[in-house]
N, C-alpha and C positions, 0 to 999 in steps of 0.2 A: 581465650582472650577476645575481647570485643574491640572493633575499630569503628571510628566515626568518619564523617565527611572530611574533616580536616586531616585525618590520618591519610586518606586517599590522596588528597592534594599534596601532602608532604612526600608521599611515596613516589608519585609521578614526577615531582620536582627533583627528587634524588636520582631517579632513573635517568632523567634528562640532563642532570648536572655532571660536574667533573667527577670522574671515578665511577660513573653510573653504567648504564647498559648501552653499548654501541648502537644496537638496533633502535632502541627507543630514542636515542639522541639524533638519529638520522631522519626520523619521521617528520613529515610536513602535513599541512592541512590537506594538500592534494593527495598525498600517499595514503592518508587515512580515510578518504571518502568512502571507499568500498567497504572498509571495516564497519563504518557507521551503519551502512545499509544492511550488511549481513547481521550485525548484532541486533538491529531493530526487528528483523524478521525472526531471528532466533528467540528473542524475547516474546514476540507474538505467539510463536509456537509453544513456548513454555506456558503462557497464559491459557492457551487452549488445552494444555495437558491437565490443568487444575492442580498441578503439583507445586505446593508452596515453596519447597526447597529449591526446585528447579527454577521457579519464577525469580526467587531472590538471587540465584546465581546468574541468570541471564540478564536481569535488570541491572545487576552489578557490572556486567560486561558493557552494557549500554552506557551506564553512568561513567565508566572508565573512559569511554570515547569522548564524552563531553568534557571531562576534567583534562584529558590529554590535549584537546584542542585549546582549552583555556590556558594551559601551561605554555603552549606554543605562542598563543596570543600575548601572554605576559612577556615572554622572551623577546617578542617582536615589538613590544611597547604599543600594541594595538588594542588589547583589551585584557581584562582579568576575569577570574571566576566570579568576583563580586559584581562586575558589569553584567555577567550572564544572569545571575540571580536577581539583580536589581531590575534588569529589563523585563524578565518574566513576571516578577512581582508587580511592577507598575502596570504591565499589560493586563494581568488578572484583575487588578483593582479597577482599571478603566473599563474593562469589558463586563464587570459585574456591578453596575450602578444600582441594581436592585438590592445589593448587599452592602456596598460601601458608600452609597449616596441615597438620594430620596426618590429614585425611580420605583414604580410599582409594577409588578408583573403578576399575571394570573396563573401561568403554567409554563412548562418547558418550551413550548412552541414560541411564546413571546420572548423567552430568554434567548433562544437561537436567533430570532429575528433581530433583537437588539444587538446581539453579538455581531451579526453580519453587517448591520448599519454602522456600528462603531468601527469595525475593521475597515470598511470602505472609507470612512472619514480619515482614519489613521494613515491609510495608504494613498490618500488624495484621489480616490476613484470617484468619478462623476457619472459613470455610465455602467450598464450591465456588461458591456463588452470589455471595459477595463477590468471589471471584476473577474470575468472569465480569463482574461489574459494573465491575471495574477496567480491563477492556479498553476502550481509548479509543474514544469515539463518533466521533472525527474520522478514524478509519481508513476506507479504502474499504470499502464495505458487505460485499463478498464476503470480503475479508480478515478483517474483524471477525467475520463469521459463522463462518469456519473456526476462528478462535482460540477462540471461545466453544464450538463443538462439540468441539474438542480437550480443553478443560477438563472437559467432561462425560464424554468418553471415558476420562479418567484415573481416574474412579471407577466405570467399567464401564457407564455409560449410553451405549451405542453399539451399532451393528450390527457383526457380525463380518466382513462382506464387502460390497463395493459393490453386488452384485446385490440384496442385501436392501434397501439404501437406494434402489435404483432403483424398487422397488415403491412406495415412498413418493412418488416423483416422479410415477408414474402416478396414484396416489391423489389427489395434490394437483392434477394436471392435470384430473382429472375434477371436482374441487370448483371449480376455476377456471371450467371450462366451464359448470357450473351457475350460478355467480355471474354470468357474462356473460349468461346467458339471463335471469336474474332481475334483472340490473342492481343487485346488492347485494353488499357486501363485496368488491368487485373488487380494491381495493388490498391488502387483507389476504391474499386468496387468491394474488395475484401474488407477494407477499412470501413466503408459505409455499412456493410452487413454487420460487422462487429459492433459498430456504434449503435445501430438500430437494436441489436440484441441487448445491449446495456440498458437502453431505454425501457425495454420490456421488463427487465429485471428490476430496475429502479421503481417503476410504477407498481410492480407486484410486491414491493417491499423486500426485495432480495438483494443482498450484496453480490454483485457480479463476480468480484474477486473470489469470494468464498464459494460461490456456486461452481466456478471453473476449477477451483482447487479440489472440491469434492468430486467433480466429474473426472479429474485427472487421477485421483486416488482410486476411484472405482475402476477406471481403465486399467490401472496397474494390477489391481486385485484380479480382474477377469483375465488379463493377459497371463498372470502367474498361473491361473487355473489351466489355461490352454497349454502353456509350456510344460507344466507338470504332467498333464494328461498325455501329452505327446511323449514325454520321457518314459512314463509308465508303460506306454505301448511300444517302447523301443524305437521311437522315431525322433527326429529332430525337426524343428519348425522349417528349416531351410529345405528339407526334403519333402515337405507336405505341400499340397496345393492350397490355394486360397479357399477353395470350397471346403476342404477338410478342416482347415483352421477355423473357418466360419462356423462349421458344425460344432466344434468344441466351444467356440465363443457363445453360441446359443445355449449350450449346456451350462456354461458358467453363470448365465443369467438366472438359472433355476436354483 
């Protein structure tokens, strides 16, 4: 049996209605916020897997969250799913004047530039600072930093190549070293170092979030090698010295 979008809307309405599910009926916009974030990440992971069935499943979970919020909005007389679809359709039409109006573009860069200008007008933003402030604080910190930096770059406040930004990383590392020695401003200096590292990644055409995720996965793989090697030798990591573990770590790199 196949189901369509309306079926999903009807199912959520029934779950929230009389004789439905107690848990579903108790949910609010606030209680579902974390679910929305988790489902978005799981959908992203499914996309990376390249598995179509998994993608369909996880995108369905994400769509469920949207319909769930729309049902709550309907019950509160705040908005409906039709308001959601209308809003996004109107936005897509406005932001694609080269398709739905008489604007001419030569390439994707011009499309993105138009998109940004239209977005600024929609939000009543008159300065780059206001545009930066509009970047959601709920984004992962590395992603938000890259977006803010990109907005500065659009008005020429940027390095021309990643090597120049790398010098700033070295400068920030020195300042962090001094802060650690003095035990002052450590949080601020760590933040500055991370922000500078994101600049290097952005200028190198690398997504900082993806780079850090890959580095974390690599760390887990190598740590697994160290732990397994220790177990095979009849040892536990807690009984080993740092030098011994470091020796195994160097082996894992090979």
